[in-house]
PLY file of the C-alpha trace (Angstrom):
ply
format ascii 1.0
element vertex 148
property float x
property float y
property float z
element edge 147
property int vertex1
property int vertex2
end_header
-7.32 2.51 28.17
-7.53 -0.99 26.76
-6.07 -0.05 23.40
-3.46 -2.82 23.54
-6.30 -5.33 23.26
-7.22 -4.03 19.80
-6.25 -6.52 17.09
-3.98 -4.99 14.45
-3.71 -7.95 12.06
-0.62 -7.71 9.89
-0.03 -4.08 10.87
2.52 -3.64 13.64
3.16 -0.48 15.61
6.80 0.60 15.47
6.68 2.04 18.99
4.56 1.62 22.09
2.25 4.63 21.85
-1.51 4.40 21.89
-1.62 6.47 18.68
0.48 3.96 16.75
-1.60 1.06 18.01
-4.84 2.87 17.12
-3.53 3.65 13.62
-2.60 0.01 13.01
-6.03 -1.07 14.26
-7.70 1.41 11.89
-5.62 0.11 8.97
-6.56 -3.47 9.81
-10.28 -2.70 10.07
-10.24 -0.73 6.79
-8.34 -3.50 5.05
-10.84 -6.10 6.28
-13.87 -4.13 5.08
-12.27 -2.82 1.89
-9.83 -5.36 0.42
-9.97 -3.25 -2.78
-10.30 0.49 -3.32
-13.76 1.48 -2.06
-16.27 2.56 -4.70
-18.31 4.64 -2.26
-16.01 7.12 -0.56
-18.70 8.84 1.54
-19.64 5.44 3.01
-15.97 4.62 3.64
-15.44 7.92 5.49
-18.59 7.30 7.58
-17.27 3.81 8.41
-13.93 5.30 9.43
-15.78 7.80 11.65
-17.60 4.89 13.34
-14.22 3.26 14.03
-13.06 6.54 15.55
-16.16 6.49 17.77
-15.03 3.06 19.02
-11.57 4.41 19.81
-13.08 7.43 21.53
-14.95 5.06 23.86
-11.50 3.97 25.15
-10.36 7.52 25.93
-9.35 10.75 24.22
-8.92 10.26 20.48
-8.27 13.31 18.29
-7.10 12.33 14.82
-5.80 13.60 11.50
-5.55 10.98 8.76
-4.71 11.47 5.10
-4.67 9.29 2.03
-2.70 11.91 0.09
-5.82 13.54 -1.35
-8.15 13.96 1.61
-7.42 14.86 5.22
-9.94 13.49 7.67
-10.22 14.98 11.14
-11.94 13.41 14.12
-12.57 15.22 17.39
-12.75 13.52 20.75
-12.44 16.55 22.98
-10.43 19.46 21.49
-9.89 20.02 17.80
-10.09 23.30 15.90
-9.66 24.27 12.26
-9.20 27.48 10.33
-9.14 28.04 6.57
-7.21 30.94 5.09
-7.69 32.23 1.55
-7.09 35.48 -0.34
-7.00 38.20 0.62
-4.49 36.99 3.18
-3.68 39.10 6.18
-1.64 39.04 9.32
-1.88 36.27 11.92
-0.78 36.84 15.53
0.33 33.83 17.55
-1.30 33.41 20.96
1.71 32.08 22.87
4.44 34.23 21.30
4.72 37.90 20.43
4.97 37.04 16.75
2.93 38.15 13.75
3.14 36.66 10.27
1.99 38.54 7.17
0.61 35.79 4.95
0.10 38.22 2.08
3.85 38.02 1.41
3.98 34.22 1.91
1.11 33.14 -0.36
-0.39 33.58 -3.80
-3.96 34.74 -4.49
-4.87 31.15 -5.47
-3.67 29.50 -2.24
-6.10 27.94 0.23
-4.60 26.82 3.53
-6.33 24.99 6.37
-4.75 24.63 9.80
-5.93 21.95 12.24
-4.83 21.99 15.87
-5.92 20.91 19.34
-6.26 24.56 20.31
-6.32 27.86 18.39
-2.84 29.06 17.49
-3.72 32.65 16.66
-5.83 35.21 18.47
-6.96 37.43 15.62
-8.65 34.76 13.47
-11.93 32.85 13.82
-11.16 29.21 14.58
-13.92 26.61 14.27
-14.22 24.33 17.32
-15.27 20.81 16.42
-17.77 19.00 18.62
-16.91 15.72 20.36
-17.57 12.87 17.94
-17.48 15.15 14.88
-15.46 14.34 11.79
-14.62 16.55 8.83
-12.94 16.11 5.47
-10.61 18.55 3.74
-9.33 18.48 0.16
-6.97 21.02 -1.42
-7.29 23.16 1.70
-11.09 23.32 1.59
-13.58 21.57 3.86
-15.73 19.26 1.74
-19.13 17.72 2.22
-20.14 14.18 1.27
-21.79 15.49 -1.92
-18.42 16.89 -3.08
-16.58 13.54 -3.04
0 1
1 2
2 3
3 4
4 5
5 6
6 7
7 8
8 9
9 10
10 11
11 12
12 13
13 14
14 15
15 16
16 17
17 18
18 19
19 20
20 21
21 22
22 23
23 24
24 25
25 26
26 27
27 28
28 29
29 30
30 31
31 32
32 33
33 34
34 35
35 36
36 37
37 38
38 39
39 40
40 41
41 42
42 43
43 44
44 45
45 46
46 47
47 48
48 49
49 50
50 51
51 52
52 53
53 54
54 55
55 56
56 57
57 58
58 59
59 60
60 61
61 62
62 63
63 64
64 65
65 66
66 67
67 68
68 69
69 70
70 71
71 72
72 73
73 74
74 75
75 76
76 77
77 78
78 79
79 80
80 81
81 82
82 83
83 84
84 85
85 86
86 87
87 88
88 89
89 90
90 91
91 92
92 93
93 94
94 95
95 96
96 97
97 98
98 99
99 100
100 101
101 102
102 103
103 104
104 105
105 106
106 107
107 108
108 109
109 110
110 111
111 112
112 113
113 114
114 115
115 116
116 117
117 118
118 119
119 120
120 121
121 122
122 123
123 124
124 125
125 126
126 127
127 128
128 129
129 130
130 131
131 132
132 133
133 134
134 135
135 136
136 137
137 138
138 139
139 140
140 141
141 142
142 143
143 144
144 145
145 146
146 147
């Protein structure tokens, strides 16, 4: 609620969804604080997380955002992630009677992370994020601030 009151500066949502408006607001706030490429990426990600906290105060706000190198996740209420790496096995979908053998779909060097609002498979250990938690992923791996 109240998201339409968020100033988006020069960024204009294409549609009328709250997600588009929130994204434009995030872009505007980042652009204001960082008119040039930030030198301190851990600080920039923490700032972005604080902006997500503001959006969460307006209602549910689960987010995935990427700059092409990193994927940032933010959990408002329900967000899960799972990382797969060799040796790959079979995954069984929860809502369909379907199994996928990832051994035949991947190479030994692949690392794949899935992020969803609920677990998609029943035979794998999904990590549930806590409300207000953010995480970063790069090349399929979850990274800490000291790895930036």
